[in-house]
C-alpha positions in Angstrom: 81.6 91.3 79.2 79.0 90.9 81.9 79.1 93.9 84.3 78.8 93.5 88.1 77.0 96.6 89.2 77.1 97.0 93.0 75.1 100.2 93.3 73.4 102.5 90.9 71.3 105.7 91.1 70.9 109.0 89.1 74.3 110.3 90.4 76.7 107.5 90.4 77.6 103.9 89.5 79.6 101.5 91.7 81.0 98.5 89.9 83.5 95.7 90.2 86.4 96.0 87.7 87.8 92.6 86.7 91.6 92.1 86.4 93.1 92.9 82.9 90.4 95.4 82.1 91.5 99.1 81.7 89.8 101.8 83.8 89.6 104.0 80.7 90.7 103.5 77.1 94.3 103.8 76.2 93.5 104.1 72.5 93.9 100.3 71.8 91.1 97.7 71.4 91.5 96.6 75.0 88.3 96.5 77.0 87.9 99.5 79.4 85.3 100.1 82.2 84.5 103.7 81.2 83.4 102.7 77.6 81.6 99.6 78.8 79.6 101.6 81.4 78.7 104.3 79.0 77.3 101.7 76.7 75.4 100.1 79.6 73.8 103.5 80.6 73.0 104.4 77.0 71.2 101.1 76.4 69.4 100.8 79.8 68.1 104.3 79.9 67.7 104.8 76.1 70.0 107.8 76.1 70.4 109.6 72.8 73.8 110.9 71.7 76.9 110.8 73.9 76.5 109.6 77.5 78.3 111.5 80.3 80.2 109.4 82.8 83.0 110.8 84.9 86.1 108.7 85.9 86.7 109.6 89.6 89.7 107.3 90.2 91.6 104.5 88.5 92.9 101.0 89.1 95.8 99.5 87.2 94.9 97.2 84.3 96.0 94.1 86.2 94.2 95.1 89.4 90.6 94.0 90.1 88.3 95.7 92.6 85.6 98.3 93.3 85.3 101.6 91.4 82.9 104.5 91.5 81.9 106.5 88.4 79.9 109.7 88.4 76.8 110.1 86.2 76.8 113.9 86.4 79.4 116.6 86.3 78.3 117.8 89.8 78.8 114.3 91.2 82.2 114.0 89.5 83.4 117.3 91.1 82.2 116.4 94.5 83.6 112.8 94.4 86.9 114.1 93.0 87.1 116.6 95.9 86.8 113.7 98.4 89.7 112.0 96.6 91.8 115.1 96.8 91.0 115.6 100.5 91.7 111.9 101.2 88.1 111.4 102.4 87.5 108.4 100.1 88.5 105.2 101.8 90.4 102.8 99.5 91.4 99.5 101.1 93.2 96.6 99.3 94.0 93.0 99.8 97.3 91.6 98.5 99.4 88.5 98.7 103.1 89.3 99.0 106.3 87.3 99.1 107.8 86.4 102.5 106.7 86.8 106.1 106.1 90.2 107.6 104.5 92.0 110.4 102.1 94.9 110.6 103.6 98.3 109.6 103.7 101.5 107.7 105.6 102.4 104.5 106.6 106.0 103.9 108.6 106.8 100.8 109.0 109.4 98.1 108.2 108.0 94.6 109.4 109.3 91.3 108.1 108.3 87.8 110.5 106.7 85.4 108.7 106.1 82.1 106.0 103.4 82.8 107.5 102.6 86.3 107.7 104.3 89.6 110.8 104.2 91.8 111.7 105.1 95.4 113.4 108.5 95.3 116.4 109.7 97.2 116.5 112.5 99.8 112.8 113.3 99.6 112.9 113.4 95.8 109.5 112.9 94.2 106.0 112.7 95.7 105.3 111.5 99.3 103.6 108.1 99.5 102.2 106.6 102.6 100.3 103.4 103.4 99.7 101.2 106.4 99.2 97.5 106.3 98.0 94.6 108.5 99.0 91.0 108.0 96.0 88.7 108.1 97.7 85.3 107.5 100.9 83.6 106.4 101.6 80.3 104.6 104.2 78.8 102.3 106.3 82.0 102.4 103.4 84.2 101.4 101.6 86.8 103.5 98.0 88.0 103.0 97.9 91.7 103.8 95.2 94.3 104.2 96.4 97.7 102.9 95.1 101.1 103.8 96.1 103.4 101.1 96.6 107.0 102.4 98.1 108.6 99.2 97.3 107.5 95.6 100.6 107.5 93.7 101.4 105.7 90.5 101.9 101.9 91.2 102.3 102.9 94.9 101.4 99.6 96.5 103.4 97.6 94.1 106.5 99.6 94.2 106.6 100.2 97.9 106.1 96.5 98.9 108.7 95.5 96.2 111.2 98.1 97.4 110.8 96.9 101.0 111.6 93.3 100.0 108.0 91.9 99.7 106.9 92.1 96.1 103.3 91.2 95.3 102.9 87.8 93.8 102.1 87.9 90.1 103.7 91.3 89.6 105.5 91.2 86.2 106.7 94.8 86.6 108.1 94.9 90.1 108.3 91.2 91.2 108.7 87.7 89.8 105.5 87.9 87.8 104.1 84.4 87.9 100.3 84.1 87.6 97.8 86.9 88.1 98.6 90.0 90.1 97.5 89.4 93.7 96.1 92.9 94.4 92.4 93.7 94.8 90.6 96.9 95.8 88.1 95.2 98.1 86.7 98.2 100.1 85.5 101.6 98.9 83.7 104.1 101.1 82.7 107.7 100.4 80.0 110.2 101.0 77.2 110.3 98.5 77.7 113.5 96.4 74.0 114.6 96.9 72.6 113.0 100.0 75.9 113.1 101.9 75.2 109.6 103.2 78.3 107.5 103.8 78.3 104.5 101.4 80.4 101.5 102.0 81.1 98.7 99.5 83.1 95.5 100.0 83.8 92.5 97.8 86.3 89.7 98.4 88.3 88.2 95.6 88.2 84.5 94.9 90.8 84.0 92.2 94.5 83.5 91.8 96.5 83.5 95.1 93.5 84.7 97.1 91.9 81.3 96.9 94.7 79.9 99.0 93.7 82.3 101.8 89.9 81.7 101.7 89.8 80.4 105.3 91.8 83.4 106.6 89.4 85.8 104.8 86.5 84.2 106.5 88.2 84.3 109.9 88.7 88.0 109.5 85.1 88.4 108.6 86.0 89.4 105.1 83.2 87.6 103.3 80.5 88.8 101.0 
């Protein structure tokens, strides 16, 4: 698989993960970004033996978007600390069912096997996100999502539980076509230079193609 490297230096790699590629191996033969990038670094820099590459955060297998990987253990610790302190900006684009207005979702999520569910009476882990509606057509809303906590399947389960499942979501929605969720914006502080790095990439597949004009109008273009 051809890798789309957005940024690279001695400390980190920023790359676009395509949909249906795992963030890291699950023990099967399915492609995963961590293994692919280790092979890339090993070949490009002629590294002997095992290559270190730290997984800082994950995206679900069905979700495409921008990810950062650490090339040193020091970078991994510092980037992971930014995740823990909610200093890493992770913004998403999604196409959801129905018409909705801007808003905030605050729920408590509990894990149930391979799913997450809305808990009762503050049962589970607190989950919060805000969203802005960019466009609406044919009973579909294009939304920009600002993820404030990183819970298992958080975006998918919260929108579904509030009556607006993501299109293409086989687990929490109707599941027709590809999952319309993409991590389009990632910003963090470089683990060594402390410079703020901002990366954006706009999806052009599945349901997102239907909203290409709206993405341009909101200046969400590459």
